[in-house]
One Martini backbone bead per residue (centre of mass of N, CA, C, O) as a GRO file, in nm:
protein
  144
    1UNK     BB    1   6.704  10.849  11.248
    2UNK     BB    2   6.938  10.749  11.421
    3UNK     BB    3   7.068  10.575  11.201
    4UNK     BB    4   7.126  10.809  11.005
    5UNK     BB    5   7.315  10.963  11.197
    6UNK     BB    6   7.526  10.743  11.230
    7UNK     BB    7   7.594  10.714  10.929
    8UNK     BB    8   7.681  11.008  10.887
    9UNK     BB    9   7.913  11.007  11.092
   10UNK     BB   10   8.070  10.770  10.968
   11UNK     BB   11   8.114  10.904  10.694
   12UNK     BB   12   8.266  11.153  10.796
   13UNK     BB   13   8.500  11.003  10.934
   14UNK     BB   14   8.599  10.841  10.684
   15UNK     BB   15   8.650  11.089  10.504
   16UNK     BB   16   8.858  11.224  10.690
   17UNK     BB   17   9.061  10.987  10.692
   18UNK     BB   18   9.114  10.982  10.387
   19UNK     BB   19   9.215  11.274  10.366
   20UNK     BB   20   9.452  11.243  10.565
   21UNK     BB   21   9.593  11.016  10.409
   22UNK     BB   22   9.631  11.179  10.148
   23UNK     BB   23   9.809  11.400  10.276
   24UNK     BB   24  10.038  11.216  10.374
   25UNK     BB   25  10.109  11.114  10.092
   26UNK     BB   26  10.176  11.385   9.960
   27UNK     BB   27  10.404  11.463  10.153
   28UNK     BB   28  10.582  11.212  10.097
   29UNK     BB   29  10.615  11.253   9.790
   30UNK     BB   30  10.747  11.531   9.816
   31UNK     BB   31  10.990  11.432   9.988
   32UNK     BB   32  11.096  11.231   9.756
   33UNK     BB   33  11.144  11.428   9.552
   34UNK     BB   34  11.395  11.340   9.328
   35UNK     BB   35  11.741  11.282   9.369
   36UNK     BB   36  11.915  10.969   9.455
   37UNK     BB   37  12.219  10.859   9.610
   38UNK     BB   38  12.428  10.622   9.682
   39UNK     BB   39  12.618  10.577  10.007
   40UNK     BB   40  12.484  10.294  10.102
   41UNK     BB   41  12.534   9.926  10.085
   42UNK     BB   42  12.346   9.630  10.189
   43UNK     BB   43  12.402   9.279  10.104
   44UNK     BB   44  12.358   9.045  10.312
   45UNK     BB   45  12.585   9.188  10.510
   46UNK     BB   46  12.721   9.331  10.263
   47UNK     BB   47  12.933   9.563  10.141
   48UNK     BB   48  12.827   9.749   9.822
   49UNK     BB   49  12.903  10.048   9.770
   50UNK     BB   50  13.114  10.052   9.547
   51UNK     BB   51  12.932   9.907   9.330
   52UNK     BB   52  12.651  10.104   9.403
   53UNK     BB   53  12.723  10.428   9.383
   54UNK     BB   54  12.569  10.469   9.081
   55UNK     BB   55  12.297  10.481   9.206
   56UNK     BB   56  11.984  10.624   9.090
   57UNK     BB   57  11.697  10.783   9.228
   58UNK     BB   58  11.381  10.889   9.086
   59UNK     BB   59  11.120  11.116   9.187
   60UNK     BB   60  10.770  11.161   9.056
   61UNK     BB   61  10.552  11.113   9.238
   62UNK     BB   62  10.476  10.775   9.135
   63UNK     BB   63  10.748  10.790   8.997
   64UNK     BB   64  11.027  10.578   8.882
   65UNK     BB   65  11.395  10.595   8.848
   66UNK     BB   66  11.654  10.365   8.766
   67UNK     BB   67  12.008  10.426   8.782
   68UNK     BB   68  12.305  10.324   8.591
   69UNK     BB   69  12.599  10.359   8.426
   70UNK     BB   70  12.571  10.039   8.297
   71UNK     BB   71  12.258  10.118   8.231
   72UNK     BB   72  11.945  10.134   8.174
   73UNK     BB   73  11.677  10.275   8.261
   74UNK     BB   74  11.425  10.219   8.514
   75UNK     BB   75  11.082  10.202   8.515
   76UNK     BB   76  10.807  10.318   8.740
   77UNK     BB   77  10.619  10.254   9.043
   78UNK     BB   78  10.453  10.389   9.338
   79UNK     BB   79  10.352  10.297   9.669
   80UNK     BB   80  10.239  10.442   9.981
   81UNK     BB   81  10.283  10.415  10.358
   82UNK     BB   82  10.360  10.659  10.590
   83UNK     BB   83  10.186  10.538  10.853
   84UNK     BB   84  10.349  10.315  10.880
   85UNK     BB   85  10.536  10.067  11.089
   86UNK     BB   86  10.707  10.113  10.883
   87UNK     BB   87  10.727  10.256  10.610
   88UNK     BB   88  10.574  10.195  10.289
   89UNK     BB   89  10.685  10.034   9.970
   90UNK     BB   90  10.569   9.994   9.636
   91UNK     BB   91  10.740   9.845   9.362
   92UNK     BB   92  10.721   9.891   8.999
   93UNK     BB   93  10.911   9.740   8.747
   94UNK     BB   94  11.024   9.783   8.405
   95UNK     BB   95  11.170   9.484   8.280
   96UNK     BB   96  11.110   9.505   7.997
   97UNK     BB   97  10.838   9.280   7.991
   98UNK     BB   98  10.869   9.297   8.296
   99UNK     BB   99  10.728   9.288   8.623
  100UNK     BB  100  10.865   9.420   8.924
  101UNK     BB  101  10.821   9.340   9.264
  102UNK     BB  102  10.858   9.562   9.557
  103UNK     BB  103  10.882   9.523   9.905
  104UNK     BB  104  10.904   9.799  10.133
  105UNK     BB  105  11.099   9.995  10.354
  106UNK     BB  106  11.107  10.337  10.501
  107UNK     BB  107  11.312  10.648  10.531
  108UNK     BB  108  11.309  11.006  10.620
  109UNK     BB  109  11.595  11.230  10.683
  110UNK     BB  110  11.605  11.486  10.535
  111UNK     BB  111  11.872  11.390  10.300
  112UNK     BB  112  11.779  11.090  10.394
  113UNK     BB  113  11.736  10.766  10.236
  114UNK     BB  114  11.580  10.460  10.336
  115UNK     BB  115  11.600  10.114  10.210
  116UNK     BB  116  11.409   9.801  10.243
  117UNK     BB  117  11.462   9.468  10.100
  118UNK     BB  118  11.438   9.193   9.950
  119UNK     BB  119  11.592   8.956   9.802
  120UNK     BB  120  11.475   8.974   9.526
  121UNK     BB  121  11.199   8.917   9.369
  122UNK     BB  122  10.897   8.895   9.533
  123UNK     BB  123  10.939   8.955   9.821
  124UNK     BB  124  10.916   9.002  10.144
  125UNK     BB  125  10.842   9.228  10.366
  126UNK     BB  126  11.000   9.390  10.583
  127UNK     BB  127  10.976   9.488  10.932
  128UNK     BB  128  11.263   9.634  10.896
  129UNK     BB  129  11.552   9.845  10.901
  130UNK     BB  130  11.753   9.568  10.811
  131UNK     BB  131  12.041   9.390  10.792
  132UNK     BB  132  12.034   9.079  10.629
  133UNK     BB  133  12.047   8.787  10.454
  134UNK     BB  134  11.746   8.883  10.315
  135UNK     BB  135  11.856   9.185  10.274
  136UNK     BB  136  11.836   9.525  10.153
  137UNK     BB  137  12.031   9.824  10.223
  138UNK     BB  138  11.968  10.167  10.141
  139UNK     BB  139  12.154  10.472  10.117
  140UNK     BB  140  12.051  10.806  10.053
  141UNK     BB  141  12.131  11.108   9.881
  142UNK     BB  142  12.049  11.411   9.804
  143UNK     BB  143  12.045  11.585   9.516
  144UNK     BB  144  12.126  11.926   9.416
   0.00000   0.00000   0.00000
C-alpha cells in the first residue's frame, strides 16, 4: 500500500511538472509569434547588419518562415526550451530537398528577439548569447 501511495505521488508530481513545462512552452511560442526583422547581425565578430537587414523571420506556433528580399522563403519548424538557461531553440529548415538543423539559444525582451547559433549548418549549440568567431548573433525587432 505504501509503495502504491509513493508511486501515485510521484506520478502526480511528474504530471504537474510536464503540465507546467507545457504551459511555459505555450507562453514562449505565443511571445515569439509574429514577424521579426533583423536590426543587427554579427557574423563571426563582423557586423553584417547592412547585408542582412532584409531578413525577416515569421513564427506561428512551431512553424518558422525565413524570408530575404533576394530569395524564396524557407519554411521549417522549431522546438523550444524556454526554461533552459539560456533559452534554447532547435530550428529545422527545409532548404530544397535538404533539412538543415540549427541549434540556437535565444532571448526575448519586449519587442526585441535575439538569437545565437553556430556558423554553418549542424553546428554545436552555443552556451550563451555572444558573438564569437564561431557564432552568429542576430537581433530582431518585432514588426507591427
